[in-house]
SETILUM-552457 format. One record per residue (C-alpha): x, z, y; residue number from 1. Coordinates in nm, 4 decimals, m for minus. Layout:
% SETILUM-552457
       px       pz       py num
        X        Z        Y NUM
...
This chain:
% SETILUM-552457
       px       pz       py num
   8.2379   5.6347  m7.7577   1
   8.3495   5.9874  m7.7771   2
   8.6174   6.1186  m7.9879   3
   8.5376   6.3905  m8.2392   4
   8.6576   6.7337  m8.1988   5
   8.7259   7.0219  m8.4486   6
   8.4492   7.1668  m8.6538   7
   8.1617   7.3453  m8.4968   8
   8.1651   7.7052  m8.6355   9
   7.8623   7.8924  m8.6988  10
   7.8421   8.1983  m8.9422  11
   7.5883   8.1607  m9.2177  12
   7.4216   8.4673  m9.3851  13
   7.6696   8.6666  m9.5895  14
   7.9683   8.4969  m9.4627  15
   8.2551   8.6649  m9.2814  16
   8.3452   8.5727  m8.9191  17
   8.6927   8.4668  m9.0398  18
   8.5485   8.1900  m9.2795  19
   8.3105   8.0033  m9.0321  20
   8.0814   7.7374  m9.1882  21
   8.1704   7.3967  m9.0470  22
   7.8587   7.1939  m8.9378  23
   7.8296   6.8487  m8.7788  24
   7.6614   6.8037  m8.4255  25
   7.3562   6.5780  m8.4703  26
   7.2394   6.5005  m8.1123  27
   7.3858   6.2103  m7.9130  28
   7.6948   6.3428  m7.7377  29
   7.6062   6.1441  m7.4338  30
   7.3077   6.3473  m7.3926  31
   7.4317   6.6804  m7.5127  32
   7.6584   6.9596  m7.3709  33
   7.8300   7.0187  m7.6921  34
   8.0266   7.3520  m7.7923  35
   8.4042   7.3400  m7.7684  36
   8.4159   7.3448  m8.1594  37
   8.1709   7.0571  m8.2034  38
   8.2454   6.7958  m8.4609  39
   8.0247   6.4753  m8.4057  40
   7.8454   6.3297  m8.7187  41
   7.8940   5.9817  m8.5834  42
   7.6874   5.8301  m8.8782  43
   7.3891   6.0169  m8.7532  44
   7.4698   5.9242  m8.3896  45
   7.4704   5.5510  m8.4868  46
   7.1344   5.5749  m8.6602  47
   6.9801   5.7661  m8.3678  48
   7.1219   5.5008  m8.1199  49
   6.9950   5.2089  m8.3171  50
   6.6601   5.3500  m8.3563  51
   6.6412   5.4351  m7.9849  52
   6.7494   5.0854  m7.8904  53
   6.4802   4.9416  m8.0819  54
   6.2093   5.1905  m7.9705  55
   6.2837   5.1690  m7.5905  56
   6.1106   4.9026  m7.3843  57
   6.2227   4.8928  m7.0284  58
   5.9572   4.8591  m6.7611  59
   5.9663   4.5291  m6.6107  60
   5.8732   4.4174  m6.2445  61
   5.7024   4.1191  m6.1553  62
   5.8764   3.7850  m6.0166  63
   6.1416   3.5435  m6.1126  64
   6.4917   3.6392  m6.0603  65
   6.7106   3.4780  m5.7870  66
   6.9429   3.2231  m5.9680  67
   7.3231   3.2087  m5.8930  68
   7.5820   2.9775  m6.0579  69
   7.9537   3.0815  m6.0220  70
   8.1422   2.8482  m5.7871  71
   8.4814   2.9065  m5.9155  72
   8.6269   2.6561  m6.1333  73
   8.9062   2.7659  m6.3745  74
   9.0720   3.0871  m6.2629  75
   9.1869   3.2858  m5.9488  76
   8.9062   3.2058  m5.6944  77
   8.7124   3.5050  m5.7468  78
   8.9038   3.7342  m5.9553  79
   8.8867   4.0460  m5.7436  80
   8.6360   4.2383  m5.5136  81
   8.8208   4.0966  m5.2144  82
   8.7673   3.7375  m5.3440  83
   8.3876   3.7997  m5.4487  84
   8.1363   3.5230  m5.4133  85
   7.8626   3.6481  m5.1932  86
   7.5075   3.6156  m5.3122  87
   7.2598   3.5976  m5.0176  88
   6.8878   3.6847  m5.0451  89
   6.9369   3.9625  m5.3094  90
   6.8289   4.3215  m5.2426  91
   6.5445   4.5762  m5.1912  92
   6.4760   4.4866  m4.8123  93
   6.1906   4.3024  m4.6739  94
   6.2162   3.9262  m4.7703  95
   6.4857   4.0068  m5.0373  96
   6.4670   3.9365  m5.4265  97
   6.5566   4.2541  m5.6047  98
   6.6270   4.0554  m5.9337  99
   6.9320   3.8290  m5.9586 100
   7.0607   3.6055  m6.2617 101
   7.4389   3.5008  m6.2468 102
   7.5890   3.2526  m6.4704 103
   7.9339   3.1529  m6.5014 104
   8.2407   3.1034  m6.7260 105
   8.5358   3.3238  m6.8110 106
   8.8742   3.1658  m6.8763 107
   9.0353   3.3270  m7.1935 108
   9.3713   3.5172  m7.1693 109
   9.6494   3.2585  m7.2579 110
   9.8947   3.5228  m7.3016 111
   9.7593   3.6766  m7.6174 112
   9.9919   3.5919  m7.9046 113
   9.8329   3.4156  m8.2106 114
   9.9230   3.5752  m8.5499 115
   9.8936   3.3857  m8.8727 116
   9.6124   3.5311  m9.1117 117
   9.6930   3.8355  m9.2847 118
   9.7239   3.8226  m9.6799 119
   9.4531   3.9753  m9.9062 120
   9.3856   4.2083 m10.0550 121
   9.3132   4.4246  m9.7491 122
   8.9754   4.5535  m9.8561 123
   9.0098   4.9292  m9.7752 124
   9.1730   5.1621  m9.5428 125
   9.4887   5.2305  m9.7417 126
   9.5383   4.8394  m9.7748 127
   9.4655   4.7587  m9.4036 128
   9.6747   4.4799  m9.2382 129
   9.8826   4.6413  m8.9636 130
   9.8295   4.4815  m8.6282 131
  10.0494   4.6857  m8.4121 132
   9.7968   4.7045  m8.1467 133
   9.8105   4.9073  m7.9108 134
  10.1404   5.0911  m7.9995 135
  10.3662   4.7845  m8.0318 136
  10.1668   4.5268  m7.8477 137
   9.8631   4.5021  m7.6181 138
   9.6887   4.2361  m7.8053 139
   9.6795   3.9607  m8.0648 140
   9.4557   3.6840  m8.2043 141
   9.4312   3.6155  m8.5876 142
   9.1807   3.4657  m8.8164 143
   9.0592   3.5405  m9.1584 144
   8.7892   3.4519  m9.4158 145
   8.5160   3.6633  m9.5681 146
   8.4780   3.5719  m9.9340 147
   8.8486   3.4571 m10.0091 148
   8.9449   3.7761 m10.1903 149
   8.8641   3.9393 m10.5239 150
   8.5286   4.0760 m10.4097 151
   8.3576   3.7755 m10.2732 152
   8.1144   3.5362 m10.4618 153
   8.4266   3.3939 m10.6364 154
   8.5110   3.7302 m10.7520 155
   8.2908   4.0299 m10.8670 156
   8.0446   3.9618 m10.5942 157
   8.0540   4.3121 m10.4358 158
   8.1464   4.1804 m10.0873 159
   8.4674   4.1047  m9.9099 160
   8.5689   4.3482  m9.6439 161
   8.8786   4.2967  m9.4331 162
   9.0478   4.6009  m9.2787 163
   9.2914   4.6089  m8.9792 164
   9.5110   4.8867  m8.8624 165
   9.5334   5.0075  m8.4973 166
   9.8233   5.2378  m8.4306 167
   9.7811   5.4591  m8.1133 168
  10.0593   5.4552  m7.8617 169
  10.1622   5.7323  m7.6337 170
   9.8193   5.7557  m7.4554 171
   9.4676   5.7413  m7.5478 172
   9.3075   5.4040  m7.5048 173
   9.0164   5.1802  m7.5956 174
   9.0899   4.8642  m7.7950 175
   8.8375   4.5920  m7.7717 176
   8.7817   4.3946  m8.1081 177
   8.5697   4.0901  m8.1185 178
   8.4957   3.8148  m8.3891 179
   8.4242   3.4469  m8.3255 180
   8.2669   3.2145  m8.5717 181
   8.2796   2.8751  m8.4327 182
   8.1614   2.7038  m8.7510 183
   8.0219   2.7938  m9.0782 184
   7.7517   3.0333  m9.2086 185
   7.9374   3.3652  m9.1629 186
   7.7486   3.6420  m8.9713 187
   7.9940   3.9069  m8.8900 188
   7.9659   4.2974  m8.8888 189
   8.2397   4.4863  m8.7207 190
   8.3227   4.8712  m8.7861 191
   8.5845   5.1172  m8.7015 192
   8.6693   5.4262  m8.9150 193
   8.9351   5.7136  m8.8599 194
   9.2144   5.7798  m9.1122 195
   8.9875   5.9905  m9.3234 196
   8.7271   5.7296  m9.3514 197
   8.4717   5.8631  m9.1093 198
   8.2558   5.5884  m8.9199 199
   8.3315   5.5864  m8.5635 200
   8.1370   5.2753  m8.4271 201
   7.9881   4.9642  m8.5701 202
   7.8070   4.6458  m8.4315 203
   7.6384   4.3532  m8.5860 204
   7.5126   4.0814  m8.3458 205
   7.6925   4.0122  m8.0077 206
   7.3922   3.9521  m7.7599 207
   7.2039   3.7559  m8.0353 208
   7.4850   3.5618  m8.1799 209
   7.6322   3.5845  m8.5085 210
   7.9682   3.7270  m8.3686 211
   8.0329   4.0898  m8.3068 212
   8.2230   4.3248  m8.0704 213
   8.3252   4.6858  m8.0718 214
   8.5091   4.9004  m7.8290 215
   8.7324   5.1477  m8.0281 216
   8.8670   5.4700  m7.9145 217
   9.2346   5.5164  m8.0338 218
   9.4012   5.8531  m7.9530 219
   9.7692   5.8958  m7.8842 220
   9.9739   5.8597  m8.2120 221
   9.6484   5.8244  m8.4129 222
   9.5479   5.5469  m8.6552 223
   9.2102   5.3861  m8.6549 224
   9.0940   5.1177  m8.8985 225
   8.8799   4.8027  m8.8030 226
   8.6668   4.6417  m9.0769 227
   8.5350   4.2904  m9.0553 228
   8.2612   4.2086  m9.3045 229
   7.9429   4.0095  m9.3524 230
   7.6417   4.1440  m9.1795 231
   7.3594   4.2801  m9.3923 232
   7.2883   4.5462  m9.6604 233
   7.6556   4.5182  m9.8002 234
   7.8277   4.5395  m9.4577 235
   7.9366   4.8985  m9.4954 236
   8.1199   4.9880  m9.8186 237
   8.0222   5.3077 m10.0043 238
   8.3872   5.4190  m9.9881 239
   8.5965   5.2755  m9.7211 240
   8.9052   5.4281  m9.8837 241
   8.8535   5.2208 m10.2083 242
   8.8395   4.8517 m10.2457 243
   8.5434   4.6703 m10.4118 244
   8.2898   4.9582 m10.3160 245
   8.0454   4.6966 m10.1285 246
   7.6921   4.6618 m10.2388 247
   7.6801   4.2774 m10.2625 248
   7.8340   3.9768 m10.0948 249
   7.6532   3.8263  m9.8031 250
   7.7269   3.5401  m9.5716 251
   8.0923   3.3900  m9.6109 252
   8.3181   3.1843  m9.4021 253
   8.6079   3.1969  m9.1598 254
   8.6258   3.3812  m8.8522 255
   8.8575   3.4211  m8.5505 256
   8.9595   3.7860  m8.4592 257
   9.0811   3.9188  m8.1101 258
   9.2187   4.2572  m8.0669 259
   9.2985   4.3642  m7.7309 260
   9.3725   4.6828  m7.5120 261
   9.3397   4.5180  m7.1889 262
   9.5720   4.4860  m6.8987 263
   9.6234   4.1076  m6.9505 264
   9.5966   3.8309  m6.6858 265
   9.2459   3.7215  m6.8228 266
   8.9886   3.5858  m6.5930 267
   8.7508   3.8042  m6.3893 268
   8.4590   3.7037  m6.1975 269
   8.3199   3.9168  m5.8921 270
   7.9943   3.8689  m5.6989 271
   7.9158   4.0805  m5.3711 272
   7.5609   4.1766  m5.2796 273
   7.4284   4.3805  m5.0010 274
   7.2657   4.7351  m5.0857 275
   7.0935   4.9909  m4.8893 276
   7.1700   5.3579  m4.9192 277
   6.9847   5.5005  m5.2238 278
   6.9448   5.1475  m5.3979 279
   6.9569   5.1972  m5.7800 280
   7.1479   4.8991  m5.9086 281
   7.1542   4.7950  m6.2770 282
   7.3668   4.5160  m6.4412 283
   7.3593   4.3822  m6.7956 284
   7.6171   4.1184  m6.9284 285
   7.5318   3.8791  m7.2124 286
   7.7153   3.5837  m7.3611 287
   8.0811   3.5853  m7.3788 288
   8.1350   3.8485  m7.0911 289
   8.1758   4.1935  m7.2571 290
   8.2453   4.4137  m6.9671 291
   8.0540   4.4700  m6.6167 292
   8.2155   4.6419  m6.3322 293
   8.0565   4.7753  m5.9980 294
   8.2875   4.8194  m5.7102 295
   8.2080   5.0100  m5.3662 296
   8.2627   4.8320  m5.0224 297
   8.6238   4.9650  m5.0168 298
   8.6923   4.7828  m5.3728 299
   8.6948   5.1111  m5.5591 300
   8.5512   5.0925  m5.9099 301
   8.2484   5.3284  m5.9275 302
   8.1219   5.2320  m6.2685 303
   8.2662   5.0143  m6.5506 304
   8.1160   4.9612  m6.8992 305
   8.1823   4.7649  m7.2077 306
   7.8862   4.9114  m7.3871 307
   7.5106   4.9251  m7.3934 308
   7.3773   5.2689  m7.3497 309
   7.0608   5.1813  m7.1740 310
   6.8583   5.3382  m7.4644 311
   6.9466   5.6610  m7.2907 312
   6.7559   5.5715  m6.9841 313
   6.4060   5.7047  m6.9264 314
   6.1272   5.5274  m7.1088 315
   5.9929   5.3763  m6.7831 316
   6.3145   5.3030  m6.6149 317
   6.3206   4.9437  m6.4748 318
   6.6850   4.8926  m6.4861 319
   6.8168   4.5917  m6.7059 320
   6.8967   4.6721  m7.0769 321
   7.0412   4.5156  m7.3837 322
   7.3429   4.2703  m7.3857 323
   7.7114   4.3554  m7.4301 324
   7.7633   4.5813  m7.1553 325
   7.5176   4.7754  m6.9243 326
   7.6063   4.9637  m6.5875 327
   7.4130   5.1546  m6.3364 328
   7.4748   5.2838  m5.9915 329
   7.3231   5.4557  m5.6876 330
   7.4525   5.3399  m5.3522 331
   7.5483   5.6257  m5.1220 332
   7.5164   5.4020  m4.8223 333
   7.4489   5.0676  m4.6705 334
   7.7066   4.8215  m4.7659 335
   7.8568   4.5279  m4.9462 336
   7.8974   4.6088  m5.3043 337
   8.0530   4.3913  m5.5897 338
   7.9614   4.3296  m5.9553 339
   8.2418   4.2079  m6.1728 340
   8.2353   4.0410  m6.5036 341
   8.5347   4.0712  m6.7440 342
   8.6743   4.0595  m7.1087 343
   8.5539   3.7293  m7.2326 344
   8.6316   3.3633  m7.2995 345
   8.3436   3.1360  m7.2257 346
   7.9777   3.1315  m7.0892 347
   7.7994   3.4367  m6.9654 348
   7.4681   3.5468  m6.8126 349
   7.4609   3.8781  m6.6156 350
   7.1290   4.0213  m6.5054 351
   7.1543   4.2264  m6.1739 352
   6.8656   4.4207  m6.0445 353
   6.7954   4.6871  m5.7520 354
   6.5160   4.9291  m5.7061 355
   6.4384   5.2113  m5.4888 356
   6.4419   5.5615  m5.6498 357
   6.1507   5.6387  m5.8745 358
   6.0171   5.9301  m5.6342 359
   6.0356   5.7143  m5.3309 360
   5.7720   5.4788  m5.5013 361
   5.5196   5.7572  m5.5473 362
   5.1602   5.6718  m5.4282 363
   5.1826   6.0050  m5.2477 364
   5.4881   6.1534  m5.0891 365
   5.4795   6.4514  m5.3402 366
   5.7547   6.6898  m5.3657 367
   5.9318   6.6874  m5.7259 368
   5.9174   7.0157  m5.9241 369
   6.1948   7.1356  m6.1513 370
   6.0516   7.4106  m6.3671 371
   6.2845   7.6489  m6.5328 372
   6.1037   7.8090  m6.8420 373
   6.2507   8.1482  m6.9521 374
   5.9306   8.2318  m7.1615 375
   6.0053   8.0256  m7.4836 376
   5.8194   7.7043  m7.5216 377
   5.6920   7.4522  m7.7734 378
   5.9011   7.1320  m7.7503 379
   5.8656   6.8182  m7.9578 380
   6.2021   6.7313  m8.0306 381
   6.1428   6.3768  m8.1132 382
   6.2054   6.3113  m7.7346 383
   6.5788   6.3777  m7.7946 384
   6.6153   6.0998  m8.0665 385
   6.4581   5.9703  m8.4058 386
   6.5680   6.2538  m8.6239 387
   6.2972   6.2463  m8.9186 388
   6.3208   6.6408  m8.9192 389
   6.2100   6.6482  m8.5445 390
   5.8740   6.7431  m8.4334 391
   5.7122   7.0363  m8.2545 392
   5.9352   7.3419  m8.2398 393
   5.8755   7.6899  m8.1080 394
   6.1793   7.7969  m7.9120 395
   6.2410   8.1853  m7.8392 396
   6.2447   8.3293  m7.4699 397
   6.5524   8.4424  m7.2989 398
   6.4892   8.8072  m7.3597 399
   6.5525   8.7519  m7.7308 400
   6.9269   8.6793  m7.6754 401
   6.9983   8.9614  m7.4393 402
   7.1391   9.2059  m7.7040 403
   7.3929   8.9445  m7.7953 404
   7.5717   9.0226  m7.4463 405
   7.4977   9.3799  m7.4802 406
   7.2023   9.3692  m7.2404 407
   6.8374   9.5140  m7.2716 408
   6.5157   9.4081  m7.1637 409
   6.5707   9.5965  m6.8276 410
   6.8400   9.3362  m6.7495 411
   6.6165   9.0338  m6.7957 412
   6.4991   8.9926  m6.4363 413
   6.8706   9.0377  m6.3133 414
   6.9903   8.7526  m6.5561 415
   6.6947   8.5373  m6.4429 416
   6.7774   8.5837  m6.0800 417
   7.1340   8.4760  m6.1462 418
   7.0196   8.1587  m6.3181 419
   6.7659   8.0596  m6.0611 420
   7.0111   8.1340  m5.7772 421
   7.2624   7.9167  m5.9275 422
   7.0539   7.6207  m5.9863 423
   6.9064   7.6412  m5.6330 424
   7.2470   7.6635  m5.4935 425
   7.3604   7.3590  m5.7087 426
   7.0535   7.1324  m5.6232 427
   6.8600   7.2645  m5.3171 428
   7.1482   7.4084  m5.1145 429
   7.4219   7.1678  m5.2034 430
   7.1912   6.8542  m5.1857 431
   7.0559   6.9608  m4.8364 432
   7.4218   7.0222  m4.7072 433
   7.5012   6.6767  m4.8083 434
   7.3101   6.5682  m4.4981 435
   7.2801   6.1888  m4.5985 436
   6.9308   6.2035  m4.7287 437
   6.7016   6.3571  m4.4810 438
   6.3925   6.3097  m4.7114 439
   6.5326   6.5087  m4.9970 440
   6.2730   6.7472  m5.1352 441
   6.2547   6.9296  m5.4693 442
   6.0850   7.2790  m5.5728 443
   6.2608   7.4879  m5.8270 444
   6.0036   7.7150  m5.9773 445
   6.0391   7.9522  m6.2866 446
   5.8274   8.0990  m6.5475 447
   5.8564   8.4603  m6.4332 448
   5.7514   8.3998  m6.0558 449
   5.5076   8.0960  m6.0892 450
   5.2416   7.9591  m6.2921 451
   5.3614   7.7008  m6.5575 452
   5.3259   7.3431  m6.4070 453
   5.4399   7.1651  m6.6946 454
   5.2249   6.8674  m6.7849 455
   5.1501   6.7875  m6.4104 456
   5.2711   6.4689  m6.2445 457
   5.6231   6.5038  m6.0983 458
   5.7395   6.8133  m6.2977 459
   6.0368   6.8246  m6.5076 460
   6.1482   7.1249  m6.6997 461
   6.4506   7.2906  m6.8359 462
   6.3646   7.5381  m7.1286 463
   6.6376   7.8067  m7.1249 464
   6.5985   7.9828  m7.4595 465
   6.5813   7.8955  m7.8369 466
   6.8567   7.8342  m8.0869 467
   7.0035   7.5798  m8.2902 468
   6.8096   7.6919  m8.6065 469
   6.4810   7.6834  m8.4153 470
   6.5360   7.3441  m8.2425 471
   6.7223   7.1685  m8.5153 472
   6.9640   7.0528  m8.2719 473
   7.3389   7.1302  m8.2911 474
   7.4211   7.1817  m7.9303 475
   7.4095   7.4037  m7.6429 476
   7.2259   7.1771  m7.3925 477
   7.0517   6.8471  m7.4151 478
   6.8435   6.6362  m7.1707 479
   6.5731   6.3817  m7.2574 480
   6.7426   6.0960  m7.0665 481
   7.0218   5.9922  m6.8405 482
   6.7914   5.8524  m6.5598 483
   6.9527   5.6790  m6.2547 484
   6.6824   5.6780  m5.9837 485
   6.4758   5.9365  m6.1602 486
   6.2006   5.6996  m6.2757 487
   6.0978   5.9574  m6.5653 488
   5.9708   6.2300  m6.3398 489
   5.8209   6.4407  m6.6177 490
   6.0877   6.5079  m6.8592 491
   6.2486   6.8038  m7.0805 492
   6.5828   6.9441  m7.1203 493
   6.7078   7.2388  m7.3145 494
   6.9582   7.5051  m7.2674 495
   6.9944   7.6945  m7.6086 496
   7.1293   8.0365  m7.6022 497
   7.2417   8.1350  m7.9595 498
   7.6008   7.9987  m7.9253 499
   7.6247   8.1407  m7.5699 500
   7.5417   8.4717  m7.6914 501
   7.7210   8.4789  m8.0316 502
   8.0212   8.7143  m8.0821 503
   8.3470   8.5982  m7.9058 504
   8.5163   8.5297  m8.2388 505
   8.2356   8.3006  m8.3599 506
   8.2572   8.0374  m8.1013 507
   8.4858   7.9482  m7.8120 508
   8.1873   7.8561  m7.6068 509
   8.0317   8.2135  m7.6346 510
   8.0142   8.3822  m7.2775 511
   8.1333   8.7000  m7.4774 512
   8.4693   8.5550  m7.4911 513
   8.5202   8.5828  m7.1119 514
   8.3574   8.9322  m7.0614 515
   8.5681   9.2459  m7.0280 516
   8.5072   9.5883  m6.8899 517
   8.6223   9.4273  m6.5485 518
   8.3480   9.1788  m6.5568 519
   8.0252   9.1677  m6.3409 520
   7.8694   9.0843  m6.6690 521
   7.5058   8.9876  m6.5467 522
   7.6477   8.8018  m6.2288 523
   7.8617   8.6069  m6.4846 524
   7.6135   8.5314  m6.7530 525
   7.3496   8.4153  m6.4896 526
   7.5884   8.1863  m6.3091 527
   7.7168   8.0439  m6.6354 528
   7.3634   7.9739  m6.7770 529
   7.2808   7.8407  m6.4217 530
   7.5540   7.5994  m6.4284 531
   7.4601   7.4441  m6.7777 532
   7.0895   7.4321  m6.6413 533
   7.1938   7.2272  m6.3439 534
   7.4093   7.0037  m6.5825 535
   7.1143   6.9193  m6.7840 536
   6.9028   6.8604  m6.4670 537
   7.1886   6.6492  m6.3532 538
   7.1356   6.4235  m6.6563 539
   6.7788   6.3787  m6.5785 540
   6.8482   6.2951  m6.2176 541
   7.1021   6.0178  m6.3262 542
   7.4482   6.1523  m6.3678 543
   7.6792   6.0735  m6.6792 544
   7.9452   6.3090  m6.8112 545
   8.2647   6.3454  m6.5898 546
   8.6205   6.4437  m6.7152 547
   8.6158   6.8021  m6.8297 548
   8.9863   6.8430  m6.8573 549
   9.1150   6.7201  m6.5147 550
   9.1918   6.9544  m6.2222 551
   8.8336   6.9392  m6.0861 552
   8.5753   7.1569  m6.2414 553
   8.2451   6.9797  m6.1819 554
   7.8780   7.0441  m6.3012 555
   7.8644   6.7124  m6.4941 556
   8.1801   6.7806  m6.6827 557
   8.1258   6.7175  m7.0535 558
   8.1115   7.0049  m7.2932 559
   8.4346   7.1167  m7.4594 560
   8.5914   7.3099  m7.1695 561
   8.3610   7.6176  m7.1266 562
   8.6158   7.7958  m6.9041 563
   8.5582   7.5263  m6.6449 564
   8.1773   7.4948  m6.6709 565
   8.1306   7.8775  m6.6569 566
   8.3425   7.9004  m6.3412 567
   8.5987   8.1350  m6.4812 568
   8.8870   8.1893  m6.2447 569
   9.2658   8.1995  m6.3174 570
   9.2447   8.5617  m6.4556 571
   9.0425   8.4082  m6.7464 572
   8.7826   8.6766  m6.7009 573
   8.4184   8.5904  m6.6102 574
   8.2542   8.7871  m6.3348 575
   8.5489   8.8812  m6.1276 576
   8.6363   8.7797  m5.7669 577
   8.8464   8.4717  m5.8458 578
   8.5660   8.3047  m6.0216 579
   8.5012   7.9322  m5.9097 580
   8.1707   7.7874  m5.7587 581
   8.1158   7.4860  m5.9709 582
   7.9221   7.2048  m5.8061 583
   7.8029   6.8450  m5.8312 584
   8.1110   6.6444  m5.7151 585
   8.2538   6.3060  m5.6873 586
   8.4766   6.2836  m6.0100 587
   8.6162   6.0468  m6.2746 588
   8.3731   5.9459  m6.5508 589
   8.4558   6.1073  m6.8747 590
   8.7415   5.8740  m7.0182 591
   8.6396   5.9309  m7.3831 592
   8.2714   5.8051  m7.3488 593
   8.3600   5.4601  m7.2721 594
   8.3075   5.4309  m6.9130 595
   8.5335   5.4004  m6.6310 596
   8.5248   5.4614  m6.2561 597
   8.4377   5.7399  m6.0184 598
   8.0907   5.8748  m6.0107 599
   7.9222   6.0714  m5.7282 600
   7.6963   6.2983  m5.9107 601
   7.6162   6.4696  m5.5894 602
   7.4702   6.1481  m5.4387 603
   7.2929   6.0464  m5.7576 604
   7.1183   6.3859  m5.7693 605
   7.0133   6.3675  m5.4019 606
   6.8489   6.0211  m5.4299 607
   6.6746   6.1358  m5.7522 608
   6.4862   6.3859  m5.5404 609
   6.4133   6.1610  m5.2318 610
   6.0645   6.2234  m5.0992 611
   5.8264   5.9228  m5.0996 612
   5.7410   5.7680  m4.7592 613
   5.3817   5.6042  m4.8217 614
């Protein structure tokens, strides 16, 4: 999950710039390039995600999977990529099975200390039981009972809620919290809140069981509060700061609780598979395994996940979905890769599948088209989520926003030239220079120079224009999906221009904050918008967000660091000689979004645009 930033500031009518109106960001942050000031409305995000999970149906290929049972007994035999058990017969080549089902067992971590149950009453954030994790210890196990306090069926019947305090240490970390109900009727629900009572994350059933598991972001020196309750209408109290504010009691009974920040000697199981360059690999873990990891032939982690974000895949993506953890990867070269299973105690079932990229499977070897629409467009915003206010929205053209940068209609062509040139440099030129994919092909067309091809097969578009008010989406940029393999070849992304063209004092994401008399204004505006446009195209071609605050400025960096995305150089002025060419790079996945590893976004984008061979 992401951590929330400070409030997004937009000036309302009649309000001074000195007193901005805070607003919450509604789109899913995993899809959106959020402004530097954005505050995430996590409750809306969770509702959106659950709705998307329920509505998305992954495309399924025919055939039974290859079955493989783990050979290790106990612990220590296959606990690293170098010790991986090799699975023969899996792959996309002739005579291979592209679907694999792995079953096995994880041995628990015997070093986690067991703590006696904490005393009631701990039914609200101010009353939370202090676990000491992660600041004073990496993990603990304890137990509790839902229904034993004054708010269960033996009390006022409003519902028992047990709160536990997590205290941040010196560094940001993720803490995994899991319940186990070995006996009784209790069906658990887990949630996490910040110190103000804002909901951060919640989860009900762990892969179809009555147990629950969440991954909680804990900032350095910050307190986070985990709640255990009974699943159902009364799971979330109306006021987590006040005890006894549940709706009604649900199931009751005992539970075991494990809280861990990792780094222990727990069992890990690794399995190796042979992939071809361009293979799109997906993995989904169910049962007691709650983390899945993909490593390259050198043993380097290239994608680690403890969450299921498959609802962000394209609607027709065939990659496996659901479960406790889902990962995807695009192989840059032929070789032996490993899939690892971690973080659990007990039986697991992991689905592993491999596919060739979507465009390679075209019935005809058509070139894919990326259309940049500067003329305004009508977009059905339901494709970005399940907001009940979404629907057909008319977005204004680029020219409407030129005065915000002090430009006129006479400057429009020059700005468009800059945007188009930047996107072509990032996609056509850089991918062609990569040299590892000789069948790469994509056409980048635009609304000024070409007829509108939107609606035709193999055409995706980025609409460059429109505002938050018009779209109803609180962001700068958003893509329809994150689509490893580019199976959804007809998708839409937006780059909204109201924040980018706002007065400098209104938003730290405004381009005007980097423009001075020393700037080549038009060149800077064209390049900055072009970089964001390439970023959204990068999502549609399969890349996730990368770390926006490390030393490398990359196209897939998450929002929040506009200076890096805009390519502003050391002089902090846009449009000067020291500006930076921001490209697709191999870089660390964003540490605040719950994934780990190193993502090669250039490779992912290249294989998204591979040309068919039929």
